[in-house]
N, C-alpha and C positions, 0 to 999 in steps of 0.2 A: 678663501675658505674661513680665515680668521675673522674677517669682516662679517661674514654671514653668521658665525657663531656669536659675535658681539651684538649683531642686530637682534637675534633671538633673545639674548639676555635683556637688551634694552626694552623689547616689546613685553617680555615677561614682567619686568619691573613696572612698566606703564599700566599693564593690566592689573597688577596688585595695588598700585597706587590709586587707580580708578575705583577699585572695589573698596579700598579703605576710605578714600575721599568721599564716596557716596554714602558712607555709613552702612555698608552692605551687610545685612543680617539674614537675608533670605537664603533658603536652600539653593545651592549652586548646581545641583544635579537635576537635569531635565532632558527629556527627549521630545523633539518636535517632528511628527511624521509629515513628510511632504507627499501626500497621497492624493489630494483632490485638485481639480481645476488646472490640469496641464493642457498645453496645446501641443499638437503633433503635426509636423509637416515633412513631406518628402523633398529630397534634394532633386529638383526637376519637376516640371509641370506636366501632368498627364491627362489624356482624354479618358473618358469613361471606358473605352475599349482597350485601354492599355497602350496607346500611341504617345510617344514623347513629343510634347509641343514645344516646351522651352527647356533647354539643358542649363546647368550651372546657376540655378536659382532655388531658393527655398519657396516652395509654392504656397501662396495665400489662397489660391483657388481650391487647393486640396487640403487646406488646413482643417483640422477637426479637434475637438476637445475630448479629454480622457482623464481617467484616474490612473495612478500608478500604484502597484505594478500592473503592467500590461505589455504584451508584445504588440508590434505594429499591426499585424493582421487582426488580432483580437480586438483592438481598438477600432479598426475599420468595420469589423462585423457589428460591434456594439453600436457604432454610429449609423448603421443601416446601409453602408456602402455595398455590402454583399448580402443577398437574401439567403438565409438558411443554407450555408455552405456544406452542411452535413447531409442534406437531402439528395438522393439520387446521385448524379455525377457532378453536382454543382461545383464541388471543390476544384475540379479540373478546368472550369471555365474562368478561374481567377487569373488575371494576367500576371505572370511572374515578373515581368519587366518593372513592375512598381517597386520591387524589393531588391534590385540589383545594386542600389547605392545607399548612401546614408540617409537617416531620418533624424529630424531634430525634435527633441522634447524640450519644452520651455515651461518654466514655472515661476510665477511671481509670488512673493511672500513677504510677510512682515515678521519682526522678531519682538517678543514681549520685552518691555523696557528692562525688567529685572535680570534678563539673560544677556544683555549687551556686554557687561563687564566680565563674562566668564570665558573660559577656554571652550572652543567650539570645533567640532569635526563634522564634515559631510560624509555620510556613510552610504555606501551602495551594497545592497545585499546580493545582487547578481545582474550583470550586464552581458547581453549576448549580441555581438561578441566582444567589441572594443568601443571606446568612446573618447572623444575630446570633450572636456568639461570647461565651461566658462561661468564665472560668477561676477555679476555686475560689470560685464564687458571685458573682463580680464580672464585669460586662459589659466586655469589652475591644475590641469591634468591633460595628458595627451594619450592617444590611442596606442602609441608604441609601448606604453607601460600599463595602461588601464585596459587590459585585455584578459580574456579567459572567462567562459560562461560560469565557472564554479569558483572563481576567486571573489573574495569580499574585500572591498576597498574602503579606506578611510582617508580623507584629505583634510589636513589642518586648515581651517578657515578663521582662526582666531584673529580678531581685528579687521576682518574683511566684510563684516555684516553691518547693515544699517537697520535702524529701527523700522523704516518704511521703505517699500519699493524695491526690495531685493529681487534680482532676476537671475535664475539659474538656467543655464542652457546646456543640454547634453546632446551632442551629435553622435548618434549610435551607428556603427558600421556593421553590416551583416556578416555572418560567418562565411569563410571561404573554404574551398576544398582543402583538406589537411588540418582544419581547425578542430579543436576538441570541444564540440558544442553539445547541446541538448539534442536527443534523437529518439525516434520511435522504431528503429531498426525495420524489421519486416512485419510489424504488427498493423500498420496503417499506411495510407498514401502519404506522400511527402507534403509537408506544410508549405504553402506558397512563400512565406517570408522566412523559412527556416527558423522560426521562433525568434526573430531578431527583436531586440528592444530591452527595456528595463523590466526584466521578467521577475525580479524580486524587488523589495521595497527600497525606498530612499528616505533618509531621515537625517536630522541634525541632532547631534548629541552635545550636551553642555555639561560642564563640570568645573570645579575649582582647580587649583593647581595640581592636585594629586587625584588621578582617577583610578577606579577599580575596573580591571579587565579580566574576563574569562574565569569567573569563580567556578570551582569544581569540588565535588565530594567523592572521595574514594571509600568504598565499603569493603570491609573484611568481615564476613559472617561467620559465626561459630556454627558450623553445620551439625554439631552435636546438640545444640540448643538454639532453637529457632528464635529466641527472644534476645540473643546477645549478638552485638556487632560493634566493631571498632571503626571509627570514622576518621579519615584524614581530610582536612579542608585545605585548599590552596587557592590563591588568587594572585594575579599579577597586579602590581601598582606601578603607576607611571607618574613621574614628576614632569609636568608640562612646562614648568617655568625654568628660567635660567638662573635660579638661585638654589642654594642648599636649603632643604627643608626637612623637618621632622614631622612625620604623620603618624596618627594613631589609627590603626586598622583593626576593625572589629568584625567578628563573624558570629552569627546567632542562629541557632536551630532550636525552636521551641523555647524551653527555659534554660538552655545551655548557651552561654556567651563566652567567647574567648577573644583576647585582645593582644596586640603587639605594637610596640612603637618601632618605627622604621626611619632611619636617617637616609635621606636620598640626595644624591648629587644632582646637579642641573641636568635635566632631561633624562635622568636615569630610569631604567625599567628594572623592577625587582620582583622576584617571586617570594611571597609570604606563605608559609606553610605552618599549619597547626597539626601536630601529630597526637594520637591518643597516648603515647608514652609521655610526652611533654605536658599534655593536658588531659588528665585522667577522666574529666567529665565527658570526653568524646568516646569513652567506652560505655556504650548504651547497654543497660541491663534489661530494659523492657522495650526493645526495638520492635517496631511493627514493620515486618519485612514486605517488600514488594514481590507479589507472586503473579505468574500468568494465570489465565482462566483455568479452572478445574483444580488448581493447586492451592489457591487461597485468595486473599484480597490484595488488590493492587494499591497498597498503602503508599501515600506520598507525604513528603515533608517539604518545608520551605526553608531555604538558606537565605539569610539577609547579610549582606556584607556592606560595610561603609568605611570611608576614610574621613578623618578629621585633620584639619590644619588650624593651629591656633584655636582649638576647641570649637571650630565651626565646621559643619558638614561640607566636605569638598565633593564627595561623590557617594553614590549608593546604588546597589543592584539587588534584585531579588531573583531567586531561581528555585523552581521546584525540582525535586529529585527523589529517587526511591532508594531504600537500603536493600541491596541485593547483590549477589556475587554470581558471575557466570564463569563456568569452566568448560573447556572443550577437550575431547580425547578421542582416541580411536579404539573402538570396542573389539571384543574377541573375534567378531565376524568381519573385522576390517572396515567398519563403517564409521565415519565421523559422527560423533554424538555430543550432546550438550547436557550439562547439569545446571540447574538453577538453585542456588542456595544449598548445594550438595545433593539435590534430588534429580534423578533422571527424568528427562522429559523428551518425548518424541516430537520433533518439529512437524507441524501440519499447517500448511498455509497456502496462499495463492500469490501470484505475481501481480504487482501493482504498476499502473502507469497513470500519470496525471491526464487531465483533459488535453486533447490534441493542441489546443490553443493556449495551454498552461493557465487556464482560468481556474481560480480557486474560490469555492464557496463554502463557507463554514458549515451550513446545514447539510450540504451534500456530503462533505467529509464525515460529519457526525453520523449520517445515515449509513455510509459505507462501512465505518468501523462497527456500528451496531449490527449490520448485516454479517460482518465477519464473525462477530461474537455469537450471533444467532445461529450461524452454521456450525458452531462448535470448533471453528478453526482457532489456532492459537498464535498464528504468525502471518505477517504480511512481508513478502519479499519485494524490496524496491530494487529493481535493476536500474540503478541511477539514483542520484540524490534528488528526489522529487520534492515538490512543494515550493510555492512562492513564499511561504512562511513555515514555521515549525508547528502549525496547527495540527496536522496529521499526527505528528509525533506526540503532542500533548494528549490528543484523544486516545491514542494507543496506551500511553502511560496510565490514563484514568480508567481504561477498560481492561487492562491486563493482557494486551495483545503484543506480542513480541515483533520486533522489526529487524529484518536481515537487510542491511543497507550497504551499498557500495557501487562501484562503477559498472556501467552496462557494457555490452559488446559493441556499442556504436563506434568505438575507436579501434576496434580490433580487426575489422574487415575493410578491405579496399573500397568496396562499392558503398559503404556507409560513411567512413571518415574521409574518403576522397583523396587518398594518397596511397602509395605502395606500402604494403604491410608484409611483415615476415611472421615467424612463429610466435612472436611476442606482440604482434599488433602494430599499431601506428605510432606509438610513443617511442621515439628513437634517439634523437639528439639530446646533448646535455641541456640545451635550452628548453626542449619540450619536457624533459624529465623534471626540470626545476618548476615549470609552469604547472604540471600536472600534480606533482607532489605537494607544491604549495596550495593547489586547489583542494586536495584531500585534507591537508592540515586545517584549512579555513572551515571546511565542513565539520570536521571533528571538534574543533574549538567551539563551533556554534551549537552542536547537537549533543555533546558528550554527557550532559547531565540527564538526558532522557533514559530512564531505566528500561524502557521498551526495547531500545537498541541493544542487541546481544552479540553482534559480530560486525566487524568492518570487513567488507568483501573488496579485495584489492584488484581482482580481475574477474571477468565473466567466463567467456569461452576459452580464453588464453591466459597464460601466466603473465604477470608483469615482467618486463625485461629485468634481469637480475640486479642491474644498477638501480633501476626504479624501485624494485621491491626492497632493496637494502635502504634506500632513502625513505621510503614509507615507514619501514619498521623503526628506523632511527628517530624519525620525527614522532612516531607514536609512543616511543619510550618516554618522551617528554609530555606529549599532549594527552595520551590516554594509555597507560599501562595496565588498565583494569579489564580490558575486553580481549577475547580471542580475535585473531584475524583469520581470514580464509583467502589464500592466495589466488584461487580460481574456483569456479563453480563446476568445472568439468574434471574428468579423470586426468590429473597431471601430477608430476613430481617435480617440485621446485628444488633447484640446487641451493636455495637459501633456507627454505622451510620444510622441505621433505614433501611427502605425499599429501594431496589434498584430502584423500579418503572420501570424496563425494563423486557423484556421477552426473552426467548430462548426456545420456545416451538415448534420449527419446522415450516414448513416442510423442508426437505432436499432432498426429492425425488419428482418425478413428481406429481403435483396436477393440476386440471382442472382450467381454467381461472377464473371461477366464484368463486372459493374457497376464494380468497382474499377479496371478497365483502361480502360473506355470512357466513364465519366462525366467530364465536363470542367467541371462547374458546381458540384456540391455536394460529396459526400464522397469522390470518386474520388482516385486516388493522385497528388495534387499538393498542394503547400503543406504546412502542418503541421496535421494534423487532431487536435485536442486531445481529442476523445471521439467515438467512432463504433463501429459493429460491426453484424453481421448479425442482431441481436435475440436471440430465445430460444436458450438452450443447454440442452437437456433432459438432466438427469442420468441415470445408469444406473438400472436397475430397483431395485436394492437401496436407493438413496436415496429413490426414489418410494414405496417401501413404508414408509419411516420418516416420510414426509410425510403420507400419506393413509390413511384407514381402508380396510380390505379391500374394502368395498362401493363405495368411491369411487375405486378404483385405476384402473378402466377402464370405459367409455370417458372421454374428457376431459369434465370437468364443472365445476360452480361452485366446488368445493373447489380444483381445479387453478387456476381463475382467481384465487382468493384468494392463491395463492402466485406470482402474476405481479407486474408492477409496478403502478403506478397511472396514472390518466389514460388516455392513448391506449394504454397498455401493460397494460390490465387483463385481456387474454386472449391466447392464442397463435394466433388465427385466421389471421393473415397467414402465419405459419409453417406451420400445418397445411394451408392451401390449397396452398402450394408443395410441401410434402411429398407430399400426395396426388396432385397433378398429375405431379410429377417421378418419384416412386418407387412410386406406387400406394397406395391406402388400406390401412392396417394391419389385419390380421385379428384381432389380439389384442395384449396388452400386450407380449409378447416380440417379436412382429414389429415393433411400434412402436419398441421400444428399439433394435433393429438399424438400422432406417431412420433413426431420429433421430440416432444416433451417426454414421452415414454423412453425414447432412445437416449436422451440426455441423462435422465435419471438413472437408467439401467447402466449406462457406460461409466459414469463418474463414481457411483457408489462403491463398486468393488475395488476401485483403485485405492480409495482411502481405507476401506475395510481390510484389504490385503495387508497394508502397512500396519494397521492397528493390530491385526492378528500376529504380525511378525515384529512387534515393537521391541522385543528383546535384542534383535539383531539389527534391524533397520533404523538408522538414525533420524530419518525424516523424509518428507515428500512435500514438494511445492507444486500445486496445480498450476498449469500454465493456460490461462491466467485467472486472476480473481475478478478484475473489473474491465471496463471498456473505455478507452480514451475517446472513442467516437462510436457512432452506431455501426455495429459490425455483426458478423455471423460466427466468427471464430473466438475460441478462448475466453470464456466469460461465464461466471456463475450468476451474474445479473448484468443487465445491459446498461448502455449509456444513460438511459432514462430512469434507471434504478428499478427496472422490472425484473424480478426473479424469474429464472427459467427452471426447467425440471432438474437441471444439474444443481441448482441451489438447494433443493429439498432432498435430492439424493445425498449431497454432502452432509446436510443437517442430520440426516438419519444415520449415515455411515459413521459419524464421529460422536454419537452420544457417549458421554463419559463412562457410563456402564451400558454395555451393549451385547446383544446376541446376534451372531453373524453367520451367514451361510458361505462356506468356502467353495468357490466355483472350481478350485483345482482338485480337491480330494473329496468334495461333497460332505465335509464335516461341518458340525455345528459348533461354533466357538463362542466363548465368553471373553469379552475384553473389558478391562477395568483400568481407567486412567486416573482414578482418585488416589489420594495419599492415605487411604484407609481401605480395609477389606470389608467384605460382606459375608454374613453367615445365614444359613438356613433359607436360601432362596430356592425357587423352583423354575426350571425351564419347561415351558409348554410348547410342544412341537406338533403342528398339524399339517398334513398334506391333503389338498383337495384336487379333484380333477375338474375338467371343463364344465361338468354339470353340477359342481359343488358337492360331489360325493366325497366323504372323508375316507382317504385311503391309508392314512397313518395318523395315529394319535398317541403321543407319548408325553409323560411327565417325568422329568429327571431332577431330583433334588441336588443342590450343589452349594458350595461356599467358594469364595474366590479371594485371594490375597490382594494387597494394594498393588497398583501399577503392574499388572501382568495380563496375560491372555492364556487361555487353555482350551483344549478340545473337550467337549462333553460327549458327543456321540457322532456317528456317521449315518447320513441318510442312505438307505438302501436304493438300488436302482429301481425306477418306477416302471419297469417293463410291464406291458399289459394294460397300462392306464392310457389316458387320452394323450395326444401329441404334445399338448401344453398342459402343465399342472402348476400348482401354486403351493408355496411353503409359507406358513404363518408361524412366526417364531415370537415368543413372549417370555419376559422375565417377570415373575410374580413374587411379591414379598411374603413373609410368613403370615401377614394379616390378609392376604389375598388381593392386595393392591397391585395393579399392573405398573411396573417400573420402566420397562423398555419393550418395544414392539418393532419387529421387522417383518416386511412382506416381500416375497419374491415371486416372479413369474419365470418358469423354467421350461425348457424344451427338451423333448426326448432326443432330438437331433442336436448334437453339440457343435459349437464353433470349433474349427481346427485352424489355428494360426499357421501361416507359412513361414516358419522361422528361418529357413534356408535363404529366403529372398528378402530378409529384413533390410530396410534402408535406414539412414540415420534418423529419419523422422517418422517411420511407420513400419509396422510388420503387417504384410498383407494377410488376408484370410482365405484359406483354400476351400473350406466348407463352412457354410453359415448355419447357425441355429435357425429354426423355422417356427415363427410365432403366428403364421397366417391363420392357424386354426382359432385364434382369438375371436375371429368373426363369428364363430359358432356359439359364443357366450349368449345365454338367454338374456333378453332385455328385462331390466328391473326398474322400478320407480322408487327413488330415494326420497324420503321426507326431509325437508329442511326448515328449521326455525331459527330465528335470529333475535338476539337481545343486545341492545345498544346501551353502553354505559359511558359516562364521562369520568375521566381520571386526570385531573389537572388539566394540562394543555393537550391531552391525548383523548381520542375516542377509541373505545374498545368495542368490538363486536364479537359476541359469543355465538358461535354457530353450531347447532346441534343437527347431526346427520343420523338418520335412522333408516336402516334397510329392513323393512317388514317382511321381505320375501324369503323364500327358502333357497335363493341363488346368490352367488357372489356379485357384489357391485364393484366393478374394477376400475381403478385409476381415475378417481374423481378429483378434478382440479377446481379450485375456487379462486374467484378474482373479486376484489373489492372495487366498486365503482361508485360514482356519484349518482344520486337519484334522478336528477333532471337532465344533466348533460351527458350522462353515461360515460364519463371519462374515467380512465384508470386512476385510482388513488395511489400516489407514489410520493415517497417511499411507503412501504407497507410491510408489517412485521408479523408474519404467521408463525405460530408454534409448530405447525406441520401443514403439509399440503400434498396434493396428488396421492391421496390415500385410497385404500380398498377396504370395503366392509364385508365381513363374513355374513352368511345368512342370519338374520334376526339381530345383527349388531347395531349398537348406537354408540356414537362418539361425539365428544364436544371438542371443537377447535376454537382457538382465540386468535383474532387478528387485532393488532394495535396500529393506529395511524395518528398523525398529527392533525389536530382539529383544523388548523389553518389550511391544510391541503384539501379540505372538503369544500372550500369556497362557499360556505354558508348553506351547502346542501346536506342531505342525509346520506349515509353510506348504505349501499345495498350489496348483497353478495350474490354473484353470478356463479352458477354450478354447471359443470359439464363432465360427465364420465364416459369412459369407453363404451359401456353398454347400458348407460342410464337413459330412461325416457325423458 
């Protein structure tokens, strides 16, 4: 061991001498991404039908080229080995035998001459699941230590790199039963390769003798004054040399700069901290705080940290951050709740999963975050630490979207983790506790500067084992004492941290709209519901045609079932039963699409509205799910191809920051205000129409409303004696007569009756269904449509004017943006509203925005279809 220490010292001296001898004056800090032009080979040679031809060889026959990060299967798909694995049941036809053994990633690369004399590290962002690593023919790491999908690894390669012709070889082993890997639980089919591979990036990091590691800014906000905050800056510095050194460490935010001189022993790691008490300039008097949507602007700052040795830059890092403070508490109703910068905020979000093959595209992520914001959601819940990069977190920072991030339930159930589990899941032994706690610490150190992240979730369905939870918390005291933790997303009481004060009591399948208001035991609008929703959300017909062969498009069949969830969610039978009872059986696929979008809209809106009405008591609600990791029928507000469905627009309308809401439970009309300011002298206009568009109720109610509150204005009387189906048109009007908010409901004389006595963990059945079949009696109307196309930078906007010149209601009008020649859906697409209804004589303008590049040099056209339009 003494010899090894002396060798490190000798190498450090040689590096310093080399740098000095070369007259080294360049910046020593650099990062080289190893992302392009890798080769990938399986261990074993295989035939196209999955038969092993030659064992114990790395196959040149099956070699392909790829970029990193990528999983093995994703690289094969991109290379054309498998045709559209997401269509029909193609995924099941992929031979699993290809992925039972290791695969070799190989990369040749050169090093810029100016970096040869620096200290260098090979960095792996994520390996699934373990790997042997070789550099220039010599092994530098082995799979017995380089393992764990969520660990981040650095390997010292100082002195081992050449200017030309370096060769990096990474032999990746697939996860085995019992490994704590990436997973999609019961949301999707199993991935053939179990997502094995270099699923996060690989890079070389270069620096001088003293490096900067994990800079962090802690904010303490003066909640009585939104412009005052005290900042504490910290960073770790590391002496990579075998010599005693003095380094000057500097941190800079805007025009504020603080410095410290640090004496470092050989190979020493030291934490450098600047406090506002020691450095008064860190007491910001005009701070621009980071706020979530509806609460303010998501202001961001940049922290620059550098180290100098002998007045020469040794290392430097830049990191964006936001000034904001998050607190968690249990309110008087017993619900977990959160404050941002001292202000209450109800969490309203959707559950996220990455692409099934873990492929990340920046434009796709950008569109999804824009969708989230457009729907008036303020949160994305990641059940798992998703992302091959931190791009999603950056986008949420920039857009004011909160992120609820932490471990998924993949490791808590035997059929997913692949080992025996108890009441604390599968993480059991001291070795497993160490691996998983180190994994969390690596994720926290990587992501902790993102202001969008407001909580670390330590368990999903189950609590962490007490020994594991204590280890988590001990590590977090050092790595991030600024955020609350949540020990589980279900109703649990931890012996370490007490009650979770959240719930995970379903439903996950279809329930009637009134469920959310009248259920008082399970998923209703009380408490903080961390994952719930009305089950399937059927995509529009254009997506269905991309999912299913023409002969399997209609009626619903076994291929449809394959694109559902798993377990209890392997079909849409519960949804179909409700659809058929409430709206009548669909005659064909077009009729089904219309009724499905109505059902999607009608089912999701009251869930979010009920929680908004009860915001004083209910801490939050997370729709299960927000997005789709592959083309599916369950749990999505928009589909894999970024096509919004009816639930998208139901959510958008439910969560308008100032809104007027019909309560399906007590038939009251409520005002909900999410803004940090109140409104005065507004008017609520309430109209009820029957099937023939006769106005049977017309009221105007003046009101004012305080900031962040909800209140009941009036109660709708029972509509006995009118038609079986009737309509409620609710509007908020400003003192100047301008419409501020608008909600439209279709209601049935016959009410849904949930069967609460037979509730299961995932659904409450319905004893009696509402009856909307009389909608077929709606008179046909012709709606006039005009379009105006405008260019706004790299976007094309279409303003669509819809006019109903008749004396009858035009009901549930859906609009789709398509290209003029190929008639393809334009995606992503950003509507300010959709699936609207027009009162007799009403005219309304809608705006849709799209990226001009997505038009493929064609013009946009708007396709219109309403329930009773000609």
